[in-house]
C-alpha positions as CSV (number, residue, x, y, z in Angstrom):
1,M,-14.3,-21.3,-6.6
2,C,-16.1,-24.5,-6.1
3,L,-17.2,-23.5,-2.5
4,W,-18.7,-20.3,-3.9
5,G,-20.8,-22.5,-6.5
6,M,-18.5,-21.2,-9.4
7,N,-17.8,-24.9,-10.3
8,D,-17.3,-24.1,-14.0
9,L,-14.3,-21.7,-13.1
10,A,-12.4,-24.3,-11.4
11,P,-10.6,-25.9,-14.3
12,V,-9.8,-22.5,-15.9
13,G,-8.8,-21.1,-12.4
14,E,-6.4,-24.1,-12.0
15,I,-4.5,-23.0,-15.3
16,I,-4.3,-19.5,-14.3
17,V,-2.7,-20.2,-11.0
18,S,-0.2,-22.7,-12.6
19,E,0.7,-20.0,-15.2
20,L,0.9,-17.1,-13.0
21,A,2.9,-19.1,-10.4
22,T,5.3,-20.6,-13.0
23,N,5.9,-17.0,-14.4
24,T,6.8,-16.0,-10.8
25,I,9.3,-18.9,-10.3
26,N,10.7,-18.7,-13.8
27,H,11.0,-14.9,-14.3
28,S,11.9,-13.5,-10.7
29,K,14.3,-14.3,-8.1
30,C,11.6,-15.2,-5.7
31,R,10.9,-18.9,-4.9
32,L,8.2,-18.0,-2.3
33,L,4.9,-16.6,-3.5
34,H,1.4,-15.8,-2.2
35,V,-1.8,-17.2,-4.0
36,K,-5.1,-15.4,-3.3
37,I,-8.5,-16.1,-4.8
38,S,-11.0,-13.2,-4.1
39,R,-14.5,-13.3,-4.9
40,L,-15.4,-9.7,-6.3
41,S,-19.0,-10.2,-7.1
42,Q,-21.7,-12.9,-7.3
43,D,-20.0,-14.2,-10.6
44,T,-16.4,-12.6,-10.7
45,V,-13.3,-13.9,-9.0
46,R,-9.8,-12.5,-8.9
47,I,-6.8,-14.8,-8.8
48,S,-3.7,-13.2,-7.5
49,V,-0.1,-14.3,-7.4
50,S,2.3,-12.0,-5.3
51,D,6.0,-12.1,-5.1
52,G,8.6,-9.9,-3.6
53,N,10.4,-8.8,-6.8
54,R,9.7,-5.3,-7.7
55,W,12.0,-5.2,-10.7
56,S,10.3,-7.6,-13.0
57,A,7.0,-6.9,-14.7
58,P,4.9,-9.6,-16.7
59,V,5.2,-9.1,-20.5
60,L,2.9,-10.6,-23.0
61,R,5.4,-11.7,-25.7
62,K,5.2,-13.5,-28.9
63,A,6.4,-17.0,-28.8
64,H,8.1,-18.8,-31.8
65,P,6.7,-22.1,-32.8
66,Q,10.0,-23.8,-31.7
67,D,9.9,-22.1,-28.3
68,E,9.1,-24.4,-25.4
69,N,7.9,-21.6,-23.3
70,G,6.5,-18.0,-23.5
71,R,2.7,-18.8,-23.9
72,G,1.6,-18.7,-20.4
73,L,0.4,-15.1,-20.3
74,H,-1.3,-15.5,-23.8
75,L,-3.3,-18.5,-21.9
76,V,-4.1,-16.2,-19.1
77,D,-5.1,-13.3,-21.4
78,L,-7.3,-15.8,-23.4
79,L,-9.0,-17.5,-20.4
80,S,-9.5,-14.2,-18.3
81,T,-12.0,-11.3,-18.6
82,K,-9.1,-9.2,-17.7
83,W,-5.6,-9.2,-16.1
84,G,-2.8,-7.0,-15.0
85,Y,-0.3,-6.3,-12.3
86,D,0.1,-3.9,-9.5
87,Q,3.5,-2.7,-8.3
88,K,3.8,-2.6,-4.4
89,H,6.6,-1.1,-2.4
90,W,7.4,-4.7,-1.2
91,G,7.2,-6.5,-4.7
92,K,4.1,-6.9,-7.4
93,V,0.8,-8.6,-7.5
94,V,-0.1,-10.3,-11.0
95,W,-3.8,-10.9,-11.1
96,A,-6.5,-12.3,-13.5
97,E,-10.2,-11.9,-13.3
98,L,-12.6,-14.7,-14.2
99,Q,-16.6,-14.3,-14.7
100,A,-18.8,-17.4,-14.7
101,A,-20.5,-16.3,-17.8
102,Q,-17.0,-15.9,-19.6
103,V,-16.4,-19.7,-19.6
104,P,-18.7,-21.2,-22.0
105,G,-18.1,-24.8,-22.7
106,A,-16.2,-25.4,-19.3
107,P,-17.1,-28.6,-17.9
108,G,-20.0,-28.4,-15.4
109,L,-18.7,-29.7,-12.1
110,R,-20.9,-30.6,-9.1
111,N,-20.0,-29.9,-5.5
112,G,-19.1,-33.1,-4.1
113,S,-17.8,-34.6,-7.5
114,P,-14.2,-35.9,-7.5
115,E,-13.2,-32.9,-9.4
116,C,-14.8,-30.4,-7.0
117,P,-15.4,-31.9,-3.7
118,A,-17.5,-29.9,-1.2
119,V,-14.6,-30.4,1.2
120,M,-11.3,-31.4,0.2
121,P,-10.0,-34.7,1.5
122,E,-8.2,-34.7,4.8
123,Q,-9.1,-31.1,5.5
124,P,-11.9,-29.8,7.9
125,A,-14.7,-28.1,6.7
126,I,-14.5,-24.3,6.4
127,R,-16.9,-21.6,6.4
128,V,-17.6,-20.6,2.8
129,P,-16.7,-16.9,2.2
130,T,-19.3,-14.6,0.7
131,G,-18.8,-11.6,-1.7
132,G,-15.8,-9.4,-0.7
133,E,-14.2,-12.1,1.6
134,Q,-11.0,-14.0,0.3
135,L,-9.4,-17.5,0.4
136,N,-5.8,-17.1,1.1
137,N,-2.8,-19.4,1.0
138,R,-0.3,-17.2,2.5
139,L,3.4,-17.9,2.2
140,P,6.1,-15.5,3.3
141,M,7.9,-13.8,0.3
142,R,11.6,-13.7,0.2
143,C,13.7,-13.1,-2.9
144,S,17.1,-14.4,-3.2
145,T,19.8,-12.0,-4.1
C-alpha cells in the first residue's frame, strides 16, 4: 500500500492481514495460505486471504468478555469499508476492502520512513503496480486431512 501512495492504510492493512490469516490458521485445517493485495481504484485496495478449505466460512460472532479470542472479524468489520468471502471450487477467499478516505486519524506515514520504506530492506526495487494490478505473496494451498 505504501508503494501505491496509500500510506495511511498500511497500519490498518497489517491488522486486517493478521486477523484474516489468523482465522485461516485457527478455523480451517489449512496451514498454507495465499495473501493478495489488489488495488481496485485510486483510493481502494482489497486484501484477500485464500485457503483450500471449502467447508469453513467466516462467521462474525459475539465474543464474551472473558473470551481470549473471537474478536478478529469484528476488527475487520470495523476497519474495512466492506468485507466478505467467495467460495471457490478449490477453497475460499476471505477479503476486506479499504478506502484511503475511510481511515481518518490513521497515522500519516511518508514513503522512506522506517514504518513505510520506499523499498523494503534487503529486497530489490520493484515496479509499482498501477490500478487493476496486484501484489502477490503466493504460497501453495494444501489442507491436512
